[in-house]
N, C-alpha and C positions, 0 to 999 in steps of 0.2 A: 924066585926068592919068596914071594908072598904065597900064602896058602890059598886053596880054592874055597868057594862059598860053603861047601858042605863041611869042610874042616872048621871054618870060623863058626858056623852055626852050632855044631856039636860042642865045640870048646866053650863058646860064650854061654850057651844054655846049660851046660853041665857045671861050669866053674864059677860063674859070676852071679852076684845078687845085685838088685837095683831097688831104689826107693820109688814106689809107685805114687800115683796122684793122691792116694789116701794116707801118704806118709808112712807106709808099711814096707819093710824090707822083704822083698820076694825074689825068687829065682828069676833071672833075666830070660824071659821068653820073648822072642822076636814078635813084634806086631806086624800087621800087613804092610805098612809102608817100609819098615825095616827089612822085612823079608824080600820085598820087591827090589829094594836098593841093593841088597847083598847079591841077589841073582844077576842084576844088571852090571854089577862091578866085576863079575867073575872074568878073570883073564885080562882086564883092562888096566891101563897105567895112568891115564889122564882123564879125569872125570869132573864134570860140573853138575851139581845137584841143586836145582831150584826146589825149595821145600816150603810147606806150610809150617807154622809154629807148632811146637809141642808134639811132634811126631817121633821124637827120639832119634833123629838121624845123627846128630853129633855124638850122642851116647854110643850108638852102634860103631861109629868110626873110632872113637876112643877105645872101645872094647876090642875091635879088630887090631888096632895098633898095639894094645897091651898083649894080646895073644902073640903077636910077632916078637915083642920085647921079651916074652917068656920063653920063646922057642927057637929064635933065629940068632945065630952068633953075629956079633959085631954090628948089629943093626942100630940105626939112629932114627928115632921117630920124633917128629916135631909137629906141634899144634900151635897155630898162630891165630889170635882173634883180634877184634877191633878195639877192645877196651879192657882195662885191667880186671874189672869185676867179671866180665864174661870169660876171660882167660882163666881166672881162678876157679870159676864154676866148672869149666871143662876139666881142669886138672883134679879138682876135688872129686869129681865123678870117677875119674880113672883111679884115683887112690882108693875110693870105696870099692871098686871092682877088685883091686889088688888085695885089700883087706878081707874081702869075702872069701878068698882062697882058704883062709883058716877054717872056714866052715865046710868046704867042699873037697879039699885036697887030702887024700889019705897019706899020713906019715909026714916026713920032712918036706917043707915047702920047696918048690922048684926054683927059688931065686934067693939071692943074698944081695943086700944093698951096701955099696961102698959108702955112699952118702945119699941123703934123702932131703932135698931142700924144697923151698917153696915153688921152684920152677923146674926142678930136674930130679930124676931118679935113675941111678945107675945099677944095673944088675950084673954083679961080678961073675955069676955062673956062666953067663953068655957074653959078657963084655958088651952089653946092650945099653942104650941110653934113651930115655924118654924126656923130652924137653918141651915146655910150653912158654909162649911169650906173647907180647902184645905188639901189634903192627907198628913198626918204626922204633921200637924200644931197643932192639939189638940187630945189628947188621951181620949177617952170616958171611964170613970171608971165604977166601979160597981154600982154607984148611978145613972147612966144614962140608962133609959129605952127608947129605940127607938121603935116607932110603924111603921113608914114609913122610909125606907132608900133608897135613890137614890145614887148609885155609878156610877160616870161618868168617862169614859175613863180609866178604871182600867189598861189596858196594859201599860199605860204611867206613872203609879204610881211608886215611889221608894218603895222598900220592899213590894211588892204587897201582899204576903201571910201574913206577920205579921200584916199589917194594916187591911187587909180585915177580918182576923180571929178575931181581936179585935173588929171591928165594928159589925160583925155578932153576936158575943157573947152578944152584948148589945141590940140586937133586941129581942123583946118579942116573945114567941112561936107562937102567932097568928099575929105577925107583918108581914110587907111586905118588901122584899128586891128586888129592881130592879137594875140590872147591865146593863148599856147602854153604848155602845162604838163602835167606828170604830175599825176594826181589825188591829193588829200590831204585826207581827212576829209569831214565833212558839217556843215551848219548854219551855215557862215560866209558871208561876202559872196560869195565866188566860187561856192560851191555854189548860192546863191540865183540868181546870174546865169546859171548853167548851166540850172537848172530853167526860168527865164523864157525863155531862148533856145530850149530844146526845145519850149516851148509856143507859140513864134512871136513872142515879145515881144523 
């Protein structure tokens, strides 16, 4: 269902702009940490990314999900962060990528929005949905099928295990889960998850 790393790289670098550290809008060219992450994600469906700050990892995940939102029918992409401000920053970045298509796309834009709220964008051309939320603010029920899930800063979430298990159960068998975070402490649910992942579980 998802594209390969080569497709994502070409689409992101051709279509999207990003604001750099000098506050200048520039074409989105992958930096070395982003390039490495994209290569290592290729073909996988369950990933944990321990990162340093300011490497652009969450930006890359947002851009990947937006490519899917633009190109795959009926897909539901969800990004969940630990606090409201962080959640809004993630979505503002995604909206900026979407707006940058007006610079790079020849002719009529490849999407139409049915509605465009603070937390959700629906593309009527592909019947695709992009939703962002804050941990614990919304419980995804049985009727919610998630195809792309980005979990941001899980060690800082309240009730990590309960919330994460609920979200993971909403992801379809062929869906993708990416947990991306800076490290924070030992002995909690996330730490246990990392230990298991490193041992191959």
